[in-house]
Structures are given as structure tokens and as C-alpha cells.
N, C-alpha and C positions, 0 to 999 in steps of 0.2 A: 295736292293730288289733282291732276288734270281731269277735266270732265270728258266723259265718253261722247263722241260725236257720231250721231246716227243720221245718215243722209238718205232720204227717199227721193229717187230720181223719177220725175214725171215727164211725160211726153204726150202729144196729141193722140187721142183715142185710147187712153188708159182706162181700165175698169176701176171705178172709184172704190169699191169694196176691197179690191186687192191691196189698197194702201190705207184706206180709212179704218179697216178692221185692225191691222197691225198697229197703226198709229194710236188707236184707242188704248192699246196695251202698252206700247213702247214709251209713250209720253210719261208713263208712271215709273220708268227706270230711274233709280236713284243716281244722282250725280251725273246726269246725262242731258244732252241737248238733242232734240229731234228737229232736223232741218228738212223742209220739203222744198225741192228746187226743180226748176225747169230751165231750158236754154233761154238765155236772155231774160229770165224772170217773167216769161210770157204767161198770161192767164191760161189755164187748161180747162177745157170743157170735157166733162166725162158723163156721158149718158144723161144730158140735161142739167147737170150741176156744173157751176163754174167755180173754179178754185183760183183765187187771186192772192196778192201779197206774198208770192213765192220768192224764194231766193234765186239768184242767178247761178245755175249749175257751174258755169265756167269760173265763177268767183269763189266757189267753195274751195278752201285751200286743201283740206284733208278730211278724212273720216276714219273712224274705227269700224263702223258698220256701214256697208253700202247695201241698200235695199232697192231692188228693181221690181216693180209690179208688172202685171201683164195687161192684156187688153186687145181690142180690135186693131189698135195702132202698132202692135208689136212688129209686124212686117216692115212697115215704113221706118220705124225706129231703128231696126237692125241695119237698114241701108242708109241711114242718116249719119254720114261720117262725122259731122260736128258733134252730134249727140254721142256717138260711139267713142269718139276721142275722149270725151269727159268720163265716160264709164270706164274706159281703160285706165285713164289717169288716176281716178279716185280708187278704183278697184285694186290697182297695183300696190297701194299703200295701206289698204284696209286690213284690219285683223279678221273681219268676217265678211264674206261675200254671200249675199242672201237674195232670195227672190220669192215671188208668189206667182202661181199660175204660169203663163207664158213668159213671165219675166226671166225664167231660166234660159229661154232661147236667146235673150239679149246677153245674159252673162256668158252663154256658150259662144255666141258670135264674137264676143270680146276675147275669147280664148281662155276663159277662166275655168271651164268645165271639161276640158279635154282629158279623157281617161278617168273621169270622176263620175260617181253615181249622182243622179239628179232627178228631182221630181218635176212634174209639169201637169197642166190640165190633161185629163185622160184622153181627150180627143186629139191632142197635139203632141203628146209625149214622144212619139216616134220621130218627130222632127229634130229631136236632140241628137240623133244618130249621125247625121252628116257632119256634125261638129266634133265627133269623136267622144261624146259623152255616153255614159252608160245609163240607160233608162231605168228609173225606179218607179214602181207603182205605189210607193209609200205616200201617205198623206204629208209627212214631213221626212225629208231625207237629209242626212248629214254625211259628208265625206270631207275629212280634213276641216278646213276653215270655211267650206261651202255648206250653207244650210238652205235648202230649197223646199218650198211648200207646193202642194198640189193646187187644184183649181179653186180660185176665188175664196170661198169660205174657209179653206184650209189655211188661209193667211192668219186667222186667229190662233189656230193650233201652232202654226209656225212661230208666231210672235211670243207665245207662252214658252215654247222651247228655247227661243233666243233669250227671253227675259230670265229664265232659269240659269242660263249660261252666264249672263251678265250680273245677276243679283242673287242667285241662289234659288233652289227649288221651293223652299218654304215661302219665300217672298212671292215667287211666281204664282204659287197656289193661292196666296192671299189676294192677289190681283184677280185671279180667276174667280174667286168667291165674290169679291167686291163687284165684279162685272156680271155676276150670276151667269157665268158661261157653263151651262149644263145642257148641251144640245139634246133635244127630244123631238126630232122632226115629225110632222104629221104623216109623212109617207116614207117608206123604205125604198127610195128610188134615187138616192144621191150618188150612186156609183153605177157604172155600166153593167157590172156583174149582178147588181141587185135590182135594177129597174126592170119592169115588165118589157118583154121584147118589143111590143108595139110602141112603147114610150121611147125606148132606145132608138128604134128605127126613125121615129119622128124627129128626134134631136139630131141624129146623124144627117137626115135629109135637110134640116134647117142649116146645119153647119157646112154642108157639102159645097155650096157655091164659093165659099171662102178658101177651100182646101188648095185649089190649084195656084191661086195667087200667093198664098202663104208658102206653099212648097217652093215656088219660083224664088221668093225672097230668101228663103232658107238656103237654097242652093247657091244663090248669088253671094250671100253673106259667107257661106262656108268656103266658097272658092277663093275668097280674099282673106281668109282667116290667118292671122299671125298669132301663134300661141303666146300667151302672156308669160 
């Protein structure tokens, strides 16, 4: 029986929790190998942490699961043809196409989410529309072989959903228990519809300067989209 190959594709500016959260779960998948890769096996700095010893994305022959995390570097990654060529190559043969946060924008830019429901970080989910994807507000969305998670911390929920698919619900529950994943946040402010208005306004203002550059990147990537 061949081992399940799970590939996590990193790029400069990735958000580390987008992939370290899922990685913590997915490395416990029975009969599976988790490969974390970047173009040229380059070290990746993510918000002050440096990830080294990565595989070369271009030398990864195949995968059963392709996982693309999000981050501030999403816009640049969508316009990096060398990176996107590897996403399209690996995704074309993958059993599952998956993402966390704005990683779904990269899957969409590769042509994998056209006509499909997909989740994304709440602040950027509407940027899925130029790619022909259907915006989902779910924390974890599944449409066919595409399983997408919402913003950052939703990556852990996503990974448990994927683990249940790969190894069964009872096993996924056992990993959840072993990791003591029982969220009880100190504030009820983790979604825009739950946060106090002044908090939502503050976060929108903080993200505002990024919106135009990210929108321009989305439009450029959508303009050259070739459906998978």
C-alpha cells in the first residue's frame, strides 16, 4: 500500500500558523508523509520565524494532498509564474486540493476553484469572485475534492476535517483529544459579525492599505487564468 503524500507549498510572506497548525495535525496521519516545500528549497521567513530544510517544490514528483496556506505574500505568489506552475502541476494530479486562509486565492488563481464553493479569510473572501469561485462564509468548506479553510486558526479545524477523510472520524477525534483542541477564546470577537463595531472598524482600517495592491494582483492573476 503506497503512502499518502501531503505537500504543503510555502512562499515568502506566508503566515506560519496557516501551515504549522495543520501540520501539527496532519503529521499524525497514518501511512502518510508530510512534505513542506518551497521553490528552490529556499528558507522561508514567516513573521520572524525562519523555516529551513525545506524540500524543493519543483522536485516533488506528485502528491495526494496539496495544501496551500495564506499570508501577506499571497498577492506576490499569485503573480509568480514559477511558483504557480508548480501549484498547477501538483494540483492537477492531487486527490485533494486544500488551502487555509488566503491560500484559496492561490488555488483559485491556478484555476482549481472555478465554479466551486470556497472559504477564505473574511476580509478577503470577495477576492475569490474574479476567479469564478463561489464565496463561502464557512469555517471549513468542501466542494468536490476541494477542501478550504477560513482565516488562520481555521486551519486546525480544516486539518481535522481532512484527517477524518484520510483516516476516519474516530481517529481524527482521537488526535483532537490528544492535542486538547477545545477552543474557548477569552473574547467573542473572532468573526466580523461577532466583534464589537469599534473593533471591526479598527481591524478594517489596519487592513485597508493592503486592499488595493491585493485587488490589483487578483485582477492581474484572474486576467491570465487558464482553467485547470
